[in-house]
C-alpha positions as CSV (number, residue, x, y, z in Angstrom):
1,G,7.2,57.5,-41.2
2,I,7.5,61.3,-41.2
3,L,6.2,61.7,-37.6
4,S,8.7,59.1,-36.3
5,I,11.5,61.0,-38.0
6,A,10.3,64.2,-36.4
7,I,10.2,62.6,-32.9
8,A,13.8,61.3,-33.4
9,C,14.9,64.8,-34.5
10,Q,13.3,66.3,-31.4
11,Q,15.0,63.9,-29.1
12,L,18.4,64.8,-30.7
13,G,17.6,68.5,-30.4
14,H,17.5,69.1,-34.1
15,Q,15.1,71.1,-36.3
16,L,13.6,69.5,-39.5
17,I,13.2,70.7,-43.1
18,L,10.6,68.8,-45.1
19,P,8.8,68.9,-48.4
20,E,5.8,71.2,-48.1
21,Q,3.3,68.3,-48.4
22,N,4.9,66.5,-45.4
23,A,5.1,69.4,-43.0
24,E,1.6,69.2,-41.7
25,Q,2.1,65.7,-40.3
26,A,5.4,66.6,-38.6
27,S,3.9,69.7,-37.1
28,Q,1.7,67.6,-34.9
29,L,4.7,67.2,-32.6
30,P,4.4,69.9,-29.9
31,N,7.4,72.3,-29.1
32,F,9.1,71.3,-32.3
33,E,10.3,73.5,-35.2
34,V,9.4,72.4,-38.7
35,F,10.3,74.2,-41.9
36,A,8.5,73.5,-45.2
37,A,10.4,73.8,-48.5
38,K,8.9,74.0,-52.0
39,H,12.1,73.3,-53.8
40,L,15.6,71.9,-53.1
41,K,17.0,75.4,-53.8
42,D,15.0,76.8,-50.9
43,V,16.8,74.3,-48.6
44,C,20.2,75.4,-50.0
45,D,19.3,79.1,-49.5
46,H,18.1,78.4,-46.0
47,L,21.3,76.5,-44.9
48,S,23.6,79.1,-46.5
49,H,21.6,81.9,-44.7
50,Q,20.7,83.6,-47.9
51,Q,17.0,83.2,-47.7
52,P,15.6,81.7,-44.4
53,I,12.5,79.4,-44.7
54,Q,9.7,80.5,-42.4
55,Q,8.8,78.1,-39.7
56,Y,5.7,76.1,-40.7
57,Q,2.5,77.0,-38.9
58,A,0.2,74.0,-38.3
59,S,-3.3,74.4,-39.5
60,H,-4.8,71.5,-37.5
61,S,-6.7,71.9,-34.2
62,A,-5.0,70.4,-31.1
63,A,-7.3,67.5,-30.8
64,P,-10.5,67.2,-32.9
65,D,-12.9,65.2,-30.8
66,Q,-15.9,64.8,-33.1
67,Y,-16.7,61.2,-33.9
68,K,-18.7,60.1,-36.9
69,F,-21.1,57.9,-34.9
70,D,-23.0,58.8,-31.7
71,L,-24.9,56.7,-29.1
72,A,-27.9,59.0,-29.7
73,D,-28.5,57.1,-32.9
74,V,-29.2,53.8,-31.1
75,K,-32.8,53.1,-30.3
76,G,-33.7,50.9,-27.3
77,Q,-31.1,48.3,-26.3
78,L,-30.6,49.7,-22.8
79,R,-28.8,46.7,-21.5
80,P,-26.3,46.5,-24.4
81,R,-25.7,50.3,-24.1
82,R,-25.0,49.7,-20.4
83,A,-22.5,47.0,-21.2
84,L,-20.8,49.3,-23.7
85,E,-20.4,52.0,-21.0
86,I,-18.9,49.5,-18.5
87,A,-16.5,48.3,-21.2
88,A,-15.5,51.8,-21.9
89,A,-15.0,52.7,-18.2
90,G,-12.7,49.8,-17.4
91,G,-11.1,49.0,-20.7
92,H,-12.9,45.7,-20.9
93,S,-13.4,43.4,-23.9
94,L,-16.9,42.7,-25.0
95,L,-18.8,40.2,-27.1
96,F,-22.3,40.9,-28.5
97,K,-24.3,37.8,-29.6
98,G,-27.7,38.0,-31.4
99,P,-29.6,37.5,-34.6
100,P,-29.0,39.8,-37.7
101,G,-30.4,43.3,-37.5
102,T,-30.5,43.8,-33.7
103,G,-27.9,46.6,-33.7
104,K,-24.7,44.7,-32.7
105,T,-22.5,46.5,-35.3
106,L,-24.3,49.8,-34.6
107,L,-23.5,49.6,-30.9
108,A,-19.9,48.5,-31.5
109,S,-19.2,51.4,-33.8
110,R,-20.1,53.8,-31.0
111,L,-17.5,52.5,-28.5
112,A,-14.7,54.9,-29.5
113,S,-17.0,57.9,-29.1
114,I,-17.5,57.3,-25.3
115,L,-13.8,56.5,-24.5
116,P,-11.8,59.2,-22.7
117,P,-9.8,61.5,-25.0
118,L,-6.2,60.6,-25.8
119,D,-3.6,62.6,-23.9
120,A,-0.7,64.4,-25.8
121,Q,1.7,61.4,-25.5
122,E,-1.0,58.9,-26.6
123,N,-1.9,61.1,-29.6
124,L,1.7,61.0,-30.8
125,Q,1.9,57.2,-30.3
126,V,-1.2,56.7,-32.5
127,A,0.0,59.3,-35.1
128,S,3.4,57.6,-35.3
129,I,1.9,54.2,-36.0
130,Y,-0.3,55.6,-38.8
131,S,2.6,57.5,-40.1
132,V,4.8,54.4,-40.3
133,S,1.9,52.5,-41.9
134,N,1.3,55.2,-44.4
135,T,-2.4,55.2,-43.4
136,S,-4.6,58.2,-42.7
137,H,-6.2,58.8,-39.4
138,P,-7.8,61.9,-37.8
139,F,-5.4,63.4,-35.3
140,G,-6.8,63.3,-31.8
141,Q,-9.2,60.5,-32.2
142,R,-9.0,57.0,-30.9
143,P,-8.6,54.4,-33.7
144,F,-11.5,52.1,-34.6
145,R,-10.5,49.2,-36.8
146,A,-12.9,46.6,-38.2
147,P,-11.0,44.1,-40.4
148,H,-13.1,41.7,-42.6
149,H,-13.5,38.1,-41.4
150,T,-11.4,37.0,-44.4
151,A,-8.3,38.9,-43.0
152,S,-5.2,36.8,-42.8
153,A,-3.0,36.4,-39.6
154,V,-0.4,38.8,-41.2
155,A,-3.1,41.4,-41.9
156,L,-4.3,41.1,-38.3
157,V,-1.1,41.1,-36.3
158,G,1.4,42.4,-38.8
159,G,4.4,40.9,-40.6
160,G,5.8,40.5,-44.1
161,S,9.3,40.4,-45.4
162,H,9.7,44.0,-44.2
163,P,7.4,43.8,-41.2
164,K,4.6,46.3,-41.0
165,P,2.0,46.8,-38.3
166,G,-1.2,44.9,-38.6
167,E,-4.8,45.7,-37.6
168,I,-4.2,45.1,-33.8
169,T,-1.4,47.7,-33.9
170,L,-3.4,50.1,-35.9
171,A,-6.1,49.7,-33.2
172,H,-3.5,50.6,-30.4
173,L,-5.1,52.8,-27.8
174,G,-8.4,52.4,-29.6
175,V,-10.9,49.7,-30.6
176,L,-10.6,46.5,-32.6
177,F,-14.0,45.3,-33.8
178,L,-14.3,41.8,-35.1
179,D,-17.8,41.3,-36.7
180,E,-19.0,37.8,-37.5
181,L,-16.4,36.4,-35.1
182,P,-16.9,32.7,-35.9
183,E,-16.4,33.4,-39.6
184,F,-12.7,34.3,-38.9
185,D,-10.2,31.5,-39.4
186,R,-9.7,29.9,-36.0
187,K,-5.9,30.0,-36.4
188,V,-6.2,33.7,-37.1
189,L,-8.2,34.3,-33.9
190,E,-5.8,32.3,-31.8
191,V,-3.0,34.8,-32.5
192,L,-5.0,37.3,-30.6
193,R,-4.6,35.5,-27.3
194,Q,-1.1,36.7,-26.6
195,P,-1.6,40.4,-27.4
196,L,-4.8,40.4,-25.4
197,E,-2.7,39.7,-22.3
198,S,0.6,41.4,-23.1
199,K,-0.7,44.4,-25.1
200,E,2.0,44.0,-27.7
201,I,2.8,41.6,-30.5
202,V,6.3,40.1,-31.2
203,I,6.9,39.3,-34.9
204,S,9.9,36.9,-35.4
205,R,12.0,36.8,-38.5
206,A,15.1,34.8,-39.2
207,S,17.4,37.6,-38.4
208,R,15.5,39.6,-35.8
209,Q,12.4,40.2,-33.7
210,I,10.2,43.2,-33.9
211,T,7.8,44.3,-31.2
212,F,4.7,46.4,-32.1
213,P,2.4,47.9,-29.5
214,A,-1.1,46.4,-29.4
215,N,-3.0,47.9,-26.5
216,F,-6.4,47.6,-28.2
217,Q,-9.8,47.2,-26.7
218,L,-11.5,44.2,-28.3
219,I,-15.2,44.2,-29.1
220,A,-16.7,41.4,-31.1
221,A,-20.1,40.4,-32.5
222,M,-21.6,37.1,-33.7
223,N,-24.8,35.3,-34.6
224,P,-25.8,32.4,-32.4
225,C,-25.8,30.0,-35.3
226,P,-25.1,29.9,-39.1
227,C,-28.6,31.2,-40.1
228,G,-28.6,33.6,-37.2
229,Y,-31.9,32.8,-35.5
230,A,-31.2,30.1,-32.9
231,F,-33.2,30.7,-29.7
232,N,-35.3,33.3,-31.5
233,Q,-39.0,33.3,-30.6
234,D,-40.2,35.1,-33.8
235,I,-38.2,33.4,-36.6
236,R,-37.6,29.7,-36.8
237,C,-34.0,28.6,-36.9
238,Q,-33.0,26.4,-39.8
239,C,-29.9,24.9,-38.2
240,S,-29.5,21.5,-36.6
241,A,-28.2,21.1,-33.1
242,D,-24.9,19.8,-34.5
243,A,-24.5,22.7,-36.9
244,I,-25.1,25.2,-34.0
245,K,-22.5,23.4,-31.9
246,R,-19.9,23.3,-34.7
247,Y,-20.5,27.0,-35.4
248,Q,-20.0,28.1,-31.8
249,N,-17.0,25.8,-31.4
250,R,-15.1,27.8,-34.1
251,I,-14.1,30.1,-31.3
252,S,-11.8,28.4,-28.8
253,G,-12.7,28.3,-25.1
254,P,-9.4,30.0,-24.1
255,L,-10.2,33.0,-26.4
256,L,-13.8,33.3,-25.1
257,D,-12.5,33.1,-21.5
258,R,-10.4,36.2,-22.2
259,I,-13.5,38.3,-23.1
260,D,-14.7,40.2,-20.1
261,L,-18.4,40.8,-21.0
262,H,-20.7,38.5,-22.9
263,L,-24.2,39.8,-23.8
264,D,-27.1,38.7,-25.9
265,V,-28.6,41.5,-28.0
266,P,-32.3,40.8,-28.6
267,P,-34.4,42.0,-31.6
268,L,-36.1,45.4,-31.1
269,Q,-39.8,45.5,-30.6
270,V,-42.0,47.7,-32.8
271,H,-42.8,50.1,-30.0
272,E,-39.0,50.6,-29.4
273,L,-38.4,51.4,-33.1
274,Q,-41.3,53.9,-33.0
275,D,-40.3,55.5,-29.8
276,T,-39.1,59.1,-30.4
277,T,-38.0,59.8,-26.8
278,P,-34.5,61.3,-26.8
279,V,-31.8,59.0,-25.5
280,E,-28.4,59.8,-24.0
281,N,-25.8,60.9,-26.5
282,S,-22.1,59.8,-26.5
283,Q,-20.9,63.0,-24.7
284,T,-23.2,62.4,-21.7
285,V,-22.1,58.8,-21.3
286,R,-18.5,59.8,-21.9
287,E,-18.6,62.2,-19.0
288,R,-19.5,59.3,-16.6
289,V,-16.8,57.1,-18.3
290,I,-14.1,59.8,-17.8
291,Q,-15.1,60.2,-14.1
292,A,-14.8,56.4,-13.5
293,Y,-11.5,56.4,-15.5
294,N,-10.1,59.2,-13.2
295,F,-11.1,57.2,-10.1
296,Q,-9.1,54.2,-11.4
297,I,-6.0,56.2,-12.4
298,H,-5.9,58.0,-9.0
299,R,-6.5,54.8,-7.0
300,Q,-4.2,52.3,-8.8
301,Q,-2.5,54.0,-11.8
302,C,-4.1,51.7,-14.3
303,L,-7.5,50.7,-15.7
304,N,-9.5,47.9,-14.0
305,H,-9.0,45.5,-16.9
306,A,-5.2,45.5,-16.1
307,L,-5.5,44.8,-12.4
308,S,-3.4,41.7,-11.3
309,P,-4.9,39.2,-8.9
310,K,-2.8,40.7,-6.1
311,Q,-4.1,44.2,-7.0
312,L,-7.6,42.9,-7.0
313,E,-7.2,41.9,-3.3
314,Q,-6.3,45.5,-2.5
315,F,-8.4,47.6,-4.8
316,A,-11.6,45.4,-5.3
317,P,-12.9,44.7,-1.8
318,L,-16.3,43.0,-1.6
319,D,-18.8,43.9,1.1
320,L,-20.2,41.1,3.2
321,Q,-23.3,40.4,1.0
322,A,-21.1,40.4,-2.2
323,Q,-18.7,37.9,-0.6
324,K,-21.6,35.5,-0.1
325,I,-22.9,36.0,-3.6
326,M,-19.4,35.3,-5.0
327,E,-19.1,32.1,-3.1
328,M,-22.4,30.8,-4.4
329,A,-21.5,31.9,-8.0
330,Q,-18.2,30.0,-7.9
331,Q,-20.0,26.8,-6.9
332,R,-22.9,27.2,-9.4
333,L,-21.0,28.6,-12.4
334,N,-17.8,26.6,-11.9
335,L,-15.7,29.8,-12.6
336,S,-12.1,29.3,-13.5
337,A,-9.5,31.4,-11.7
338,R,-9.3,33.6,-14.8
339,A,-13.1,34.0,-15.0
340,Y,-13.2,34.8,-11.3
341,H,-10.7,37.6,-11.6
342,R,-12.5,39.0,-14.7
343,V,-15.8,39.1,-12.9
344,L,-14.1,41.1,-10.1
345,R,-12.5,43.5,-12.6
346,V,-15.9,44.2,-14.2
347,A,-17.6,44.6,-10.8
348,R,-14.9,47.1,-9.9
349,S,-15.8,49.1,-13.0
350,I,-19.5,49.0,-12.3
351,A,-18.8,50.2,-8.7
352,D,-16.6,53.0,-10.1
353,L,-19.4,54.1,-12.4
354,S,-21.6,54.2,-9.3
355,Q,-18.9,56.1,-7.4
356,H,-18.6,53.4,-4.7
357,S,-15.3,52.5,-3.1
358,E,-16.4,49.0,-2.2
359,I,-18.0,46.5,-4.5
360,Q,-21.6,45.9,-3.4
361,S,-23.9,43.0,-4.1
362,Q,-25.7,44.8,-7.0
363,H,-22.4,45.6,-8.7
364,L,-21.3,41.9,-8.4
365,T,-24.6,40.5,-9.5
366,E,-24.5,42.7,-12.7
367,A,-20.9,41.6,-13.4
368,L,-21.9,38.0,-13.0
369,S,-24.7,38.3,-15.5
370,Y,-22.2,39.2,-18.2
371,R,-20.3,35.9,-17.5
372,A,-23.3,33.6,-17.0
373,Q,-24.5,34.1,-20.6
374,Q,-21.2,32.7,-22.0
375,G,-21.7,29.6,-24.1
């Protein structure tokens, strides 16, 4: 909690003397004086004006922006790459479904690398959370958390006798990746529904309530069945129809309905694996994402995933052809009100990536394709 202490001192107009090993963390706070002491005697000499301690000079760069994984590592999979870009542009949740070995985890692990950089205030929020949790995290990078499917509800959302942040808070302003989604306990997954909407989690104890931030971007991956090869043309599925249904029913409809983009990830063909043509790297994609992000903030002061139904009427206008397509889609797909609004939010992000002020038919058609594959 060193950084949280430093923030409180700054708000009170105080300076801070710390043990030398803690000074680097506190020095992340801009416009704040930190003094590093080796011994308690140094503190006494400093306070009695006998031997002043020199102000600590931070050694870290302002915002290291190099991510471990890059989209350039991903061969083929143009449609999943496109879905990843749309999700990044509008802050949308995303579900990849496909057999083992198709690159679902590979793709998901690249999402953080194409998100816009954190601003100074967001950097401090993330650093404060990790400071309180006594967990290391590279300063300046968006978090990427991938809890195992055996994680408990407390591990995921936080809690304990002395409540600590869980994975969804450690993923605040970053990415929460849930691999093998149906393998998670259904009760554990259900606790995600509230923070997905409110962007915070309230932990109740007998004597008090604690609210942790949880503005994470959810990306999940799953096989279509227990063996992983349902609907696969090359490898025969070993599962019965009932087993496939039970497996997919482990995830509740209300939770699936809260995921914006659903996409099948097919196996790569041999020619795709052998192709040596260079593909776009994360930095190239990120530049488009940042441009779309800036459009949204300038237009509506929030990302598209956060638009209310009322705001959608104002900021997500459909052209005439798109209106006709949406009417047909509502009849054929039987979209719920929530699904209807999610389609519009995704279409708005696609239009922003294309630098169009109005949602056109091609934007809406693509957005609908990510809903139609659900189930």
